[in-house]
C-alpha positions as CSV (number, residue, x, y, z in Angstrom):
1,X,17.3,17.3,24.9
2,X,14.5,16.3,27.2
3,X,14.3,18.5,30.3
4,X,12.7,15.6,32.3
5,X,13.3,12.0,32.6
6,X,11.4,9.5,30.3
7,X,8.0,8.9,31.4
8,X,7.7,5.3,32.8
9,X,6.1,2.7,30.4
10,X,3.4,0.8,32.4
11,X,4.1,-3.0,32.4
12,X,0.3,-3.4,32.2
13,X,-2.5,-1.6,30.5
14,X,-4.0,1.1,32.9
15,X,-7.5,0.4,34.3
16,X,-10.3,2.3,32.8
17,X,-14.0,1.8,32.6
18,X,-14.2,-1.1,30.2
19,X,-15.8,-0.9,26.9
20,X,-18.5,-3.6,26.4
21,X,-18.5,-5.4,23.2
22,X,-20.6,-8.4,24.2
23,X,-22.3,-9.8,21.5
24,X,-20.3,-7.6,18.8
25,X,-18.4,-8.9,15.9
26,X,-15.2,-7.4,14.9
27,X,-12.5,-7.8,12.1
28,X,-9.1,-6.7,13.0
29,X,-6.5,-6.6,10.2
30,X,-2.8,-6.7,10.6
31,X,-3.4,-8.8,13.7
32,X,-0.2,-11.1,13.8
33,X,1.6,-8.7,16.0
34,X,2.1,-5.2,17.6
35,X,-1.0,-3.1,17.6
36,X,-3.2,-5.4,15.7
37,X,-2.5,-8.2,18.1
38,X,-3.0,-6.1,21.3
39,X,-6.4,-4.7,19.6
40,X,-7.7,-8.2,18.8
41,X,-7.1,-9.4,22.5
42,X,-8.5,-6.2,24.2
43,X,-11.8,-6.6,22.0
44,X,-12.1,-10.4,23.0
45,X,-11.4,-9.3,26.6
46,X,-14.4,-6.8,26.1
47,X,-16.5,-9.7,25.0
48,X,-16.4,-9.3,21.3
49,X,-15.9,-12.1,18.8
50,X,-13.0,-11.3,16.6
51,X,-11.8,-12.3,13.3
52,X,-8.1,-11.7,13.1
53,X,-6.5,-11.3,9.7
54,X,-3.0,-11.4,8.5
55,X,-0.7,-13.3,6.2
56,X,1.1,-15.4,8.7
57,X,-1.2,-18.2,10.2
58,X,1.4,-18.9,12.9
59,X,1.4,-15.5,14.0
60,X,-2.3,-15.2,14.0
61,X,-2.6,-18.5,16.1
62,X,-0.3,-16.9,18.6
63,X,-2.7,-13.9,18.9
64,X,-5.6,-16.2,19.3
65,X,-4.0,-18.4,21.8
66,X,-5.9,-18.5,25.1
67,X,-8.6,-16.3,23.7
68,X,-11.5,-18.4,22.7
69,X,-13.4,-15.4,21.1
70,X,-10.6,-14.9,18.5
71,X,-10.9,-16.7,15.3
72,X,-8.0,-16.9,12.7
73,X,-8.3,-15.9,8.9
74,X,-5.0,-16.1,7.0
75,X,-5.1,-13.9,3.9
76,X,-3.1,-11.8,1.7
77,X,-5.6,-8.6,1.7
78,X,-3.9,-7.5,-1.7
79,X,-5.0,-10.6,-3.5
80,X,-8.0,-10.2,-5.7
81,X,-11.3,-11.0,-3.9
82,X,-9.5,-11.2,-0.6
83,X,-11.2,-8.4,1.0
84,X,-14.8,-9.7,0.2
85,X,-13.7,-13.2,1.5
86,X,-12.5,-11.8,4.7
87,X,-16.0,-9.8,5.4
88,X,-17.8,-13.1,4.4
89,X,-15.6,-15.2,6.8
90,X,-16.9,-13.0,9.7
91,X,-20.5,-12.8,8.6
92,X,-20.8,-16.6,7.8
93,X,-19.3,-17.5,11.2
94,X,-21.2,-15.1,13.3
95,X,-24.1,-13.7,11.1
96,X,-23.2,-10.0,11.6
97,X,-20.3,-7.4,11.5
98,X,-20.3,-4.5,14.0
99,X,-16.6,-3.1,13.8
100,X,-14.0,-3.0,11.1
101,X,-10.5,-2.1,12.3
102,X,-8.4,-1.3,9.3
103,X,-4.8,-1.8,10.9
104,X,-3.0,-3.7,8.2
105,X,-0.3,-1.6,6.5
106,X,3.1,-1.1,5.3
107,X,5.9,1.3,6.4
108,X,7.5,2.0,3.1
109,X,10.8,3.9,3.3
110,X,11.9,5.5,-0.1
111,X,13.6,8.8,-1.0
112,X,12.5,10.6,-4.0
113,X,15.8,9.8,-5.7
114,X,14.9,6.2,-5.3
115,X,11.2,6.3,-6.4
116,X,9.7,3.6,-8.7
117,X,6.2,3.3,-9.8
118,X,6.0,-0.2,-8.5
119,X,7.0,0.8,-4.9
120,X,4.5,3.7,-4.9
121,X,1.8,1.2,-6.1
122,X,2.8,-1.3,-3.4
123,X,2.5,1.2,-0.5
124,X,-0.8,2.7,-1.6
125,X,-2.4,-0.7,-2.4
126,X,-2.0,-2.0,1.2
127,X,-2.4,1.4,3.0
128,X,-5.3,2.9,0.9
129,X,-6.8,0.5,-1.5
130,X,-7.1,-2.6,0.9
131,X,-8.8,-0.7,3.6
132,X,-11.3,0.8,1.0
133,X,-12.3,-2.5,-0.2
134,X,-12.8,-4.0,3.3
135,X,-14.8,-1.0,4.1
136,X,-16.9,-1.4,0.8
137,X,-17.7,-5.0,1.4
138,X,-18.2,-4.5,5.2
139,X,-20.6,-1.5,4.5
140,X,-24.0,-3.5,4.0
141,X,-23.3,-5.2,7.3
142,X,-22.3,-2.1,9.2
143,X,-25.3,-0.2,8.0
144,X,-27.6,-3.1,9.5
145,X,-25.9,-3.0,12.9
146,X,-25.2,0.9,12.7
147,X,-21.6,-0.1,13.4
148,X,-18.1,1.7,13.0
149,X,-14.9,1.6,11.1
150,X,-11.6,2.5,12.7
151,X,-8.7,3.3,10.6
152,X,-5.1,3.2,11.8
153,X,-3.3,6.2,10.3
154,X,0.1,7.5,11.7
155,X,1.3,10.9,13.2
156,X,3.1,11.1,9.8
157,X,-0.4,11.2,8.1
158,X,-0.2,15.1,8.9
159,X,3.3,15.8,9.4
160,X,6.5,15.4,7.1
161,X,8.7,12.3,7.0
162,X,11.9,12.8,4.8
163,X,12.7,9.6,3.3
164,X,9.3,8.1,3.7
165,X,7.2,10.6,1.8
166,X,4.8,8.0,0.2
167,X,4.1,6.3,3.5
168,X,3.2,9.6,4.9
169,X,1.1,10.5,1.8
170,X,-0.8,7.1,1.9
171,X,-1.7,7.8,5.5
172,X,-2.7,11.3,4.7
173,X,-5.1,9.9,2.1
174,X,-6.4,7.3,4.7
175,X,-7.3,10.3,7.0
176,X,-9.0,12.2,4.4
177,X,-10.9,9.0,3.3
178,X,-11.9,8.8,7.2
179,X,-13.4,12.3,7.0
180,X,-15.2,11.8,3.7
181,X,-16.8,8.1,4.8
182,X,-17.8,9.8,8.0
183,X,-19.8,12.5,6.3
184,X,-21.2,10.0,3.7
185,X,-22.3,7.4,6.1
186,X,-23.6,9.4,9.1
187,X,-27.2,9.3,8.0
188,X,-26.8,5.5,8.1
189,X,-25.4,5.7,11.7
190,X,-22.1,4.5,10.7
191,X,-19.4,6.0,12.5
192,X,-15.8,6.4,11.0
193,X,-12.8,7.6,12.8
194,X,-9.2,7.3,12.7
195,X,-6.3,6.7,15.2
196,X,-2.8,8.2,14.4
197,X,-0.2,6.6,16.6
198,X,3.4,7.8,16.9
199,X,6.3,5.6,17.0
200,X,5.1,2.3,18.7
201,X,7.0,-0.6,19.6
202,X,6.2,-3.1,16.9
203,X,7.8,-5.2,14.0
204,X,7.2,-2.4,11.3
205,X,10.8,-1.1,11.2
206,X,12.1,-4.6,10.7
207,X,9.3,-5.5,8.2
208,X,10.5,-2.3,6.1
209,X,13.9,-4.2,5.7
210,X,16.1,-2.2,8.1
211,X,19.0,-4.0,9.6
212,X,18.6,-4.6,13.4
213,X,21.3,-2.0,14.3
214,X,19.6,0.6,12.1
215,X,16.2,-0.2,13.8
216,X,17.7,0.3,17.3
217,X,19.3,3.5,16.3
218,X,15.9,4.8,14.7
219,X,14.0,3.7,18.0
220,X,16.5,5.9,20.1
221,X,16.4,8.7,18.0
222,X,12.5,8.7,17.9
223,X,12.3,8.4,21.8
224,X,14.7,11.4,22.2
225,X,12.3,13.4,20.1
226,X,9.0,12.3,21.9
227,X,8.2,15.0,24.9
228,X,7.0,12.0,27.1
229,X,10.4,10.4,26.5
230,X,9.6,7.0,24.9
231,X,8.0,5.3,22.2
232,X,4.3,3.9,22.6
233,X,3.3,0.5,23.6
234,X,0.8,-1.6,21.5
235,X,-1.8,-2.0,24.5
236,X,-1.8,1.9,24.8
237,X,-2.9,2.3,21.1
238,X,-5.4,-0.7,21.5
239,X,-7.1,1.1,24.4
240,X,-7.9,4.1,22.2
241,X,-9.0,1.9,19.3
242,X,-11.5,0.2,21.6
243,X,-12.7,3.8,22.6
244,X,-13.3,5.0,19.1
245,X,-15.1,1.8,18.2
246,X,-17.1,1.6,21.4
247,X,-20.9,1.6,20.6
248,X,-21.3,3.8,23.7
249,X,-19.1,6.4,21.7
250,X,-22.3,7.7,20.0
251,X,-21.5,11.2,18.8
252,X,-18.0,10.9,17.5
253,X,-17.3,10.6,13.9
254,X,-14.9,11.9,11.3
255,X,-12.1,12.5,13.7
256,X,-8.3,11.6,13.7
257,X,-7.0,11.2,17.1
258,X,-3.1,11.6,17.4
259,X,-1.7,9.4,20.0
260,X,2.0,10.3,20.1
261,X,3.6,11.1,23.3
262,X,3.4,14.8,22.3
263,X,5.5,14.4,19.3
264,X,2.9,16.5,17.3
265,X,3.7,19.6,19.7
266,X,7.2,19.9,18.4
């Protein structure tokens, strides 16, 4: 039980010295809602030209609405050739690529008793293989620009998640890829970091197939366990994605930053 009242969730992002991405080109995957949408808009607000990627064009159009620096690229990134086509869409449009944000992912809930080979493959395909292929095709451009990769992990990438072990394992794999790529690419001046958010307001639980009543119950339980007394907001996560990706953050690589309201402490 929390000893203090829940921390207030700000209606608007707090004011920080803004990152300057003027003239930079950014790809943000999973940008149709939640963290991806907030991140794309934050990059555009900081002067970047942003390619937003996701399966639903209508959702991407909503992300881009009112933001002339955002271009829409509908794609199922699991499809053969989709990762290469996504990188080519950005570089053909703007002639360069400076930042790759691997945000697309699937929250797969599955107990060991219900495990199937197909379900395991599905969650690792989107959470591990897709970001790997995007990074692979982006790499020549990131080497030229001395750019960066920011991967979206989860607090459950380094803590147990009963009933969601394969999701947690896929995020653990992404964190280890982050460290290994950072060491591999340091000599090229390409930085690789990851952000591991805790429970954040998004459509992820509903997308995992949970009924609305169950989703609300899960949210209440999560908020009760978080020391700051609430779930995160997408704009709070987006703020730190920009900081990790900021070209002024010149000496930070191979790190996994947990942003979870103190959940990791308990």
